[in-house]
N, CA, C and O atoms as CSV, one atom per row, in Angstrom:
chain,resi,resn,atom,element,x,y,z
A,1,UNK,N,N,8.373,7.025,32.586
A,1,UNK,CA,C,8.128,6.249,31.379
A,1,UNK,C,C,8.464,7.098,30.156
A,1,UNK,O,O,8.102,8.273,30.093
A,2,UNK,N,N,9.148,6.508,29.194
A,2,UNK,CA,C,9.571,7.229,27.990
A,2,UNK,C,C,8.383,7.488,27.077
A,2,UNK,O,O,7.419,6.723,27.050
A,3,UNK,N,N,8.470,8.573,26.340
A,3,UNK,CA,C,7.433,8.867,25.355
A,3,UNK,C,C,7.518,7.865,24.222
A,3,UNK,O,O,8.617,7.454,23.850
A,4,UNK,N,N,6.384,7.461,23.662
A,4,UNK,CA,C,6.434,6.545,22.522
A,4,UNK,C,C,7.073,7.225,21.319
A,4,UNK,O,O,7.063,8.451,21.203
A,5,UNK,N,N,7.620,6.426,20.444
A,5,UNK,CA,C,8.239,6.937,19.230
A,5,UNK,C,C,7.218,7.733,18.428
A,5,UNK,O,O,6.095,7.272,18.222
A,6,UNK,N,N,7.599,8.931,17.971
A,6,UNK,CA,C,6.649,9.696,17.156
A,6,UNK,C,C,6.350,8.965,15.848
A,6,UNK,O,O,7.172,8.203,15.338
A,7,UNK,N,N,5.176,9.212,15.330
A,7,UNK,CA,C,4.761,8.576,14.080
A,7,UNK,C,C,5.005,9.543,12.934
A,7,UNK,O,O,4.566,10.693,12.971
A,8,UNK,N,N,5.711,9.064,11.913
A,8,UNK,CA,C,5.949,9.853,10.711
A,8,UNK,C,C,4.813,9.580,9.725
A,8,UNK,O,O,4.396,8.434,9.557
A,9,UNK,N,N,4.322,10.617,9.083
A,9,UNK,CA,C,3.298,10.448,8.054
A,9,UNK,C,C,3.964,10.371,6.681
A,9,UNK,O,O,4.815,11.197,6.349
A,10,UNK,N,N,3.572,9.373,5.886
A,10,UNK,CA,C,4.086,9.224,4.521
A,10,UNK,C,C,2.902,9.143,3.572
A,10,UNK,O,O,2.057,8.255,3.684
A,11,UNK,N,N,2.854,10.080,2.641
A,11,UNK,CA,C,1.769,10.119,1.666
A,11,UNK,C,C,2.045,9.149,0.525
A,11,UNK,O,O,3.114,9.164,-0.085
A,12,UNK,N,N,1.042,8.296,0.250
A,12,UNK,CA,C,1.212,7.323,-0.832
A,12,UNK,C,C,0.520,7.773,-2.114
A,12,UNK,O,O,0.660,7.135,-3.157
A,13,UNK,N,N,-0.222,8.866,-2.034
A,13,UNK,CA,C,-0.885,9.391,-3.223
A,13,UNK,C,C,-2.010,8.513,-3.742
A,13,UNK,O,O,-2.348,8.564,-4.925
A,14,UNK,N,N,-2.588,7.711,-2.862
A,14,UNK,CA,C,-3.683,6.826,-3.273
A,14,UNK,C,C,-4.393,6.273,-2.062
A,14,UNK,O,O,-4.282,6.811,-0.960
A,15,UNK,N,N,-5.123,5.192,-2.273
A,15,UNK,CA,C,-5.944,4.615,-1.215
A,15,UNK,C,C,-5.286,3.448,-0.489
A,15,UNK,O,O,-5.536,3.243,0.699
A,16,UNK,N,N,-4.448,2.679,-1.186
A,16,UNK,CA,C,-3.880,1.468,-0.586
A,16,UNK,C,C,-2.530,1.167,-1.209
A,16,UNK,O,O,-2.228,1.614,-2.315
A,17,UNK,N,N,-1.713,0.395,-0.478
A,17,UNK,CA,C,-0.393,-0.009,-0.943
A,17,UNK,C,C,-0.034,-1.301,-0.204
A,17,UNK,O,O,-0.498,-1.523,0.914
A,18,UNK,N,N,0.766,-2.129,-0.804
A,18,UNK,CA,C,1.186,-3.372,-0.144
A,18,UNK,C,C,2.307,-3.074,0.857
A,18,UNK,O,O,3.079,-2.131,0.685
A,19,UNK,N,N,2.377,-3.897,1.902
A,19,UNK,CA,C,3.326,-3.685,2.989
A,19,UNK,C,C,4.763,-3.594,2.484
A,19,UNK,O,O,5.485,-2.664,2.844
A,20,UNK,N,N,5.183,-4.537,1.667
A,20,UNK,CA,C,6.564,-4.532,1.162
A,20,UNK,C,C,6.873,-3.278,0.362
A,20,UNK,O,O,7.944,-2.688,0.514
A,21,UNK,N,N,5.946,-2.869,-0.486
A,21,UNK,CA,C,6.133,-1.654,-1.284
A,21,UNK,C,C,6.233,-0.432,-0.380
A,21,UNK,O,O,7.086,0.432,-0.582
A,22,UNK,N,N,5.361,-0.367,0.611
A,22,UNK,CA,C,5.334,0.793,1.499
A,22,UNK,C,C,6.631,0.915,2.282
A,22,UNK,O,O,7.135,2.022,2.474
A,23,UNK,N,N,7.176,-0.202,2.735
A,23,UNK,CA,C,8.410,-0.145,3.516
A,23,UNK,C,C,9.547,0.463,2.706
A,23,UNK,O,O,10.325,1.261,3.229
A,24,UNK,N,N,9.648,0.092,1.434
A,24,UNK,CA,C,10.678,0.698,0.575
A,24,UNK,C,C,10.347,2.159,0.298
A,24,UNK,O,O,11.224,3.019,0.381
A,25,UNK,N,N,9.097,2.446,-0.029
A,25,UNK,CA,C,8.655,3.803,-0.357
A,25,UNK,C,C,8.907,4.763,0.810
A,25,UNK,O,O,9.318,5.905,0.603
A,26,UNK,N,N,8.656,4.291,2.040
A,26,UNK,CA,C,8.811,5.120,3.235
A,26,UNK,C,C,10.263,5.205,3.700
A,26,UNK,O,O,10.575,5.963,4.620
A,27,UNK,N,N,11.150,4.436,3.074
A,27,UNK,CA,C,12.557,4.474,3.440
A,27,UNK,C,C,12.902,3.676,4.684
A,27,UNK,O,O,13.953,3.886,5.289
A,28,UNK,N,N,12.013,2.751,5.075
A,28,UNK,CA,C,12.316,1.909,6.240
A,28,UNK,C,C,13.438,0.930,5.916
A,28,UNK,O,O,14.269,0.632,6.773
A,29,UNK,N,N,13.465,0.437,4.699
A,29,UNK,CA,C,14.537,-0.424,4.192
A,29,UNK,C,C,14.751,-0.089,2.722
A,29,UNK,O,O,13.854,0.423,2.053
A,30,UNK,N,N,15.960,-0.388,2.226
A,30,UNK,CA,C,16.309,0.015,0.864
A,30,UNK,C,C,16.006,-1.020,-0.208
A,30,UNK,O,O,15.636,-0.667,-1.328
A,31,UNK,N,N,16.159,-2.290,0.127
A,31,UNK,CA,C,16.002,-3.309,-0.921
A,31,UNK,C,C,14.829,-4.238,-0.633
A,31,UNK,O,O,14.434,-4.446,0.514
A,32,UNK,N,N,14.295,-4.784,-1.706
A,32,UNK,CA,C,13.203,-5.736,-1.578
A,32,UNK,C,C,13.606,-6.967,-0.781
A,32,UNK,O,O,12.798,-7.520,-0.035
A,33,UNK,N,N,14.851,-7.395,-0.938
A,33,UNK,CA,C,15.342,-8.551,-0.197
A,33,UNK,C,C,15.367,-8.296,1.302
A,33,UNK,O,O,14.982,-9.154,2.096
A,34,UNK,N,N,15.827,-7.097,1.682
A,34,UNK,CA,C,15.846,-6.738,3.108
A,34,UNK,C,C,14.437,-6.662,3.669
A,34,UNK,O,O,14.187,-7.098,4.793
A,35,UNK,N,N,13.505,-6.102,2.881
A,35,UNK,CA,C,12.112,-6.006,3.303
A,35,UNK,C,C,11.541,-7.401,3.526
A,35,UNK,O,O,10.907,-7.664,4.547
A,36,UNK,N,N,11.768,-8.287,2.569
A,36,UNK,CA,C,11.248,-9.655,2.660
A,36,UNK,C,C,11.763,-10.344,3.922
A,36,UNK,O,O,10.986,-10.962,4.650
A,37,UNK,N,N,13.066,-10.243,4.187
A,37,UNK,CA,C,13.658,-10.880,5.372
A,37,UNK,C,C,13.077,-10.306,6.659
A,37,UNK,O,O,12.709,-11.054,7.565
A,38,UNK,N,N,12.993,-8.984,6.741
A,38,UNK,CA,C,12.492,-8.347,7.962
A,38,UNK,C,C,11.060,-8.776,8.256
A,38,UNK,O,O,10.706,-9.029,9.408
A,39,UNK,N,N,10.237,-8.857,7.210
A,39,UNK,CA,C,8.834,-9.245,7.398
A,39,UNK,C,C,8.738,-10.711,7.807
A,39,UNK,O,O,8.042,-11.045,8.766
A,40,UNK,N,N,9.431,-11.584,7.085
A,40,UNK,CA,C,9.384,-13.023,7.385
A,40,UNK,C,C,9.912,-13.312,8.788
A,40,UNK,O,O,9.389,-14.183,9.484
A,41,UNK,N,N,10.956,-12.577,9.206
A,41,UNK,CA,C,11.562,-12.812,10.516
A,41,UNK,C,C,10.774,-12.184,11.671
A,41,UNK,O,O,11.151,-12.335,12.833
A,42,UNK,N,N,9.674,-11.475,11.352
A,42,UNK,CA,C,8.815,-10.936,12.393
A,42,UNK,C,C,9.276,-9.618,12.986
A,42,UNK,O,O,8.903,-9.279,14.109
A,43,UNK,N,N,10.089,-8.862,12.237
A,43,UNK,CA,C,10.586,-7.578,12.739
A,43,UNK,C,C,9.717,-6.396,12.332
A,43,UNK,O,O,10.075,-5.249,12.596
A,44,UNK,N,N,8.587,-6.656,11.698
A,44,UNK,CA,C,7.717,-5.586,11.208
A,44,UNK,C,C,6.353,-5.690,11.876
A,44,UNK,O,O,5.781,-6.774,11.985
A,45,UNK,N,N,5.840,-4.544,12.323
A,45,UNK,CA,C,4.503,-4.516,12.898
A,45,UNK,C,C,3.582,-3.650,12.045
A,45,UNK,O,O,4.012,-2.688,11.409
A,46,UNK,N,N,2.318,-4.015,12.052
A,46,UNK,CA,C,1.283,-3.202,11.431
A,46,UNK,C,C,0.239,-2.956,12.511
A,46,UNK,O,O,-0.362,-3.893,13.037
A,47,UNK,N,N,0.033,-1.695,12.832
A,47,UNK,CA,C,-0.892,-1.311,13.905
A,47,UNK,C,C,-0.569,-2.017,15.218
A,47,UNK,O,O,-1.463,-2.429,15.957
A,48,UNK,N,N,0.742,-2.149,15.496
A,48,UNK,CA,C,1.194,-2.695,16.766
A,48,UNK,C,C,1.305,-4.201,16.848
A,48,UNK,O,O,1.723,-4.727,17.880
A,49,UNK,N,N,0.939,-4.920,15.780
A,49,UNK,CA,C,1.011,-6.381,15.794
A,49,UNK,C,C,1.935,-6.877,14.688
A,49,UNK,O,O,1.927,-6.348,13.577
A,50,UNK,N,N,2.734,-7.899,15.001
A,50,UNK,CA,C,3.633,-8.476,13.999
A,50,UNK,C,C,2.807,-9.011,12.836
A,50,UNK,O,O,1.798,-9.689,13.031
A,51,UNK,N,N,3.255,-8.692,11.620
A,51,UNK,CA,C,2.577,-9.190,10.419
A,51,UNK,C,C,3.646,-9.727,9.470
A,51,UNK,O,O,4.566,-9.005,9.087
A,52,UNK,N,N,3.518,-10.990,9.098
A,52,UNK,CA,C,4.522,-11.638,8.248
A,52,UNK,C,C,4.061,-11.742,6.792
A,52,UNK,O,O,4.594,-12.557,6.039
A,53,UNK,N,N,3.092,-10.940,6.391
A,53,UNK,CA,C,2.572,-10.987,5.016
A,53,UNK,C,C,3.084,-9.780,4.228
A,53,UNK,O,O,2.570,-8.671,4.372
A,54,UNK,N,N,4.085,-10.004,3.408
A,54,UNK,CA,C,4.666,-8.919,2.624
A,54,UNK,C,C,3.643,-8.284,1.697
A,54,UNK,O,O,3.710,-7.085,1.424
A,55,UNK,N,N,2.689,-9.083,1.208
A,55,UNK,CA,C,1.672,-8.590,0.298
A,55,UNK,C,C,0.445,-8.027,0.984
A,55,UNK,O,O,-0.548,-7.719,0.325
A,56,UNK,N,N,0.501,-7.888,2.308
A,56,UNK,CA,C,-0.666,-7.344,3.024
A,56,UNK,C,C,-1.030,-5.985,2.453
A,56,UNK,O,O,-0.165,-5.134,2.242
A,57,UNK,N,N,-2.304,-5.792,2.208
A,57,UNK,CA,C,-2.808,-4.525,1.676
A,57,UNK,C,C,-2.984,-3.549,2.840
A,57,UNK,O,O,-3.819,-3.767,3.718
A,58,UNK,N,N,-2.201,-2.483,2.843
A,58,UNK,CA,C,-2.331,-1.455,3.868
A,58,UNK,C,C,-3.398,-0.461,3.447
A,58,UNK,O,O,-3.593,-0.200,2.260
A,59,UNK,N,N,-4.073,0.082,4.425
A,59,UNK,CA,C,-5.101,1.090,4.184
A,59,UNK,C,C,-4.643,2.416,4.793
A,59,UNK,O,O,-3.726,2.441,5.614
A,60,UNK,N,N,-5.270,3.498,4.397
A,60,UNK,CA,C,-4.954,4.798,4.967
A,60,UNK,C,C,-5.111,4.743,6.482
A,60,UNK,O,O,-6.100,4.216,6.992
A,61,UNK,N,N,-4.140,5.283,7.189
A,61,UNK,CA,C,-4.178,5.302,8.648
A,61,UNK,C,C,-3.422,4.165,9.308
A,61,UNK,O,O,-3.130,4.238,10.502
A,62,UNK,N,N,-3.093,3.105,8.556
A,62,UNK,CA,C,-2.305,2.010,9.132
A,62,UNK,C,C,-0.925,2.524,9.531
A,62,UNK,O,O,-0.360,3.386,8.859
A,63,UNK,N,N,-0.382,1.987,10.633
A,63,UNK,CA,C,0.935,2.381,11.116
A,63,UNK,C,C,1.869,1.179,11.050
A,63,UNK,O,O,1.602,0.133,11.640
A,64,UNK,N,N,2.968,1.349,10.319
A,64,UNK,CA,C,3.967,0.291,10.147
A,64,UNK,C,C,5.164,0.618,11.034
A,64,UNK,O,O,5.653,1.748,11.041
A,65,UNK,N,N,5.629,-0.378,11.778
A,65,UNK,CA,C,6.781,-0.188,12.656
A,65,UNK,C,C,7.923,-1.110,12.282
A,65,UNK,O,O,7.715,-2.265,11.913
A,66,UNK,N,N,9.153,-0.574,12.386
A,66,UNK,CA,C,10.363,-1.370,12.130
A,66,UNK,C,C,11.547,-0.672,12.775
A,66,UNK,O,O,11.798,0.505,12.517
A,67,UNK,N,N,12.277,-1.402,13.620
A,67,UNK,CA,C,13.500,-0.923,14.272
A,67,UNK,C,C,13.326,0.455,14.917
A,67,UNK,O,O,14.154,1.345,14.724
A,68,UNK,N,N,12.253,0.620,15.676
A,68,UNK,CA,C,12.055,1.847,16.422
A,68,UNK,C,C,11.384,2.980,15.665
A,68,UNK,O,O,11.056,4.007,16.258
A,69,UNK,N,N,11.173,2.813,14.367
A,69,UNK,CA,C,10.461,3.839,13.590
A,69,UNK,C,C,9.019,3.411,13.390
A,69,UNK,O,O,8.732,2.225,13.231
A,70,UNK,N,N,8.108,4.384,13.398
A,70,UNK,CA,C,6.707,4.119,13.110
A,70,UNK,C,C,6.266,5.083,12.027
A,70,UNK,O,O,6.478,6.291,12.134
A,71,UNK,N,N,5.650,4.543,10.977
A,71,UNK,CA,C,5.273,5.339,9.806
A,71,UNK,C,C,3.812,5.062,9.478
A,71,UNK,O,O,3.395,3.908,9.377
A,72,UNK,N,N,3.028,6.148,9.310
A,72,UNK,CA,C,1.598,6.031,9.036
A,72,UNK,C,C,1.336,6.233,7.546
A,72,UNK,O,O,1.914,7.120,6.919
A,73,UNK,N,N,0.456,5.400,6.988
A,73,UNK,CA,C,0.026,5.516,5.583
A,73,UNK,C,C,-0.955,6.673,5.473
A,73,UNK,O,O,-2.002,6.666,6.120
A,74,UNK,N,N,-0.622,7.662,4.659
A,74,UNK,CA,C,-1.484,8.836,4.464
A,74,UNK,C,C,-1.796,9.009,2.972
A,74,UNK,O,O,-1.043,8.540,2.118
A,75,UNK,N,N,-2.920,9.691,2.661
A,75,UNK,CA,C,-3.294,9.869,1.248
A,75,UNK,C,C,-2.321,10.787,0.513
A,75,UNK,O,O,-2.492,11.040,-0.680
């Protein structure tokens, strides 16, 4: 069995951030339009579950996944 994808830590410098903002900030996607499409189409996971809410408030420790990358929200 293959090892799971390593999780990258990305510091947001605060307590919370919205999913769409975090995806751009973490470099998962470059444009807001691409982020919106990926989320609406169900290609984004939060803590292992598909989440279609671009405005979802992420908390410290949440893990966002997209196209094989996993990124954790850190302070």
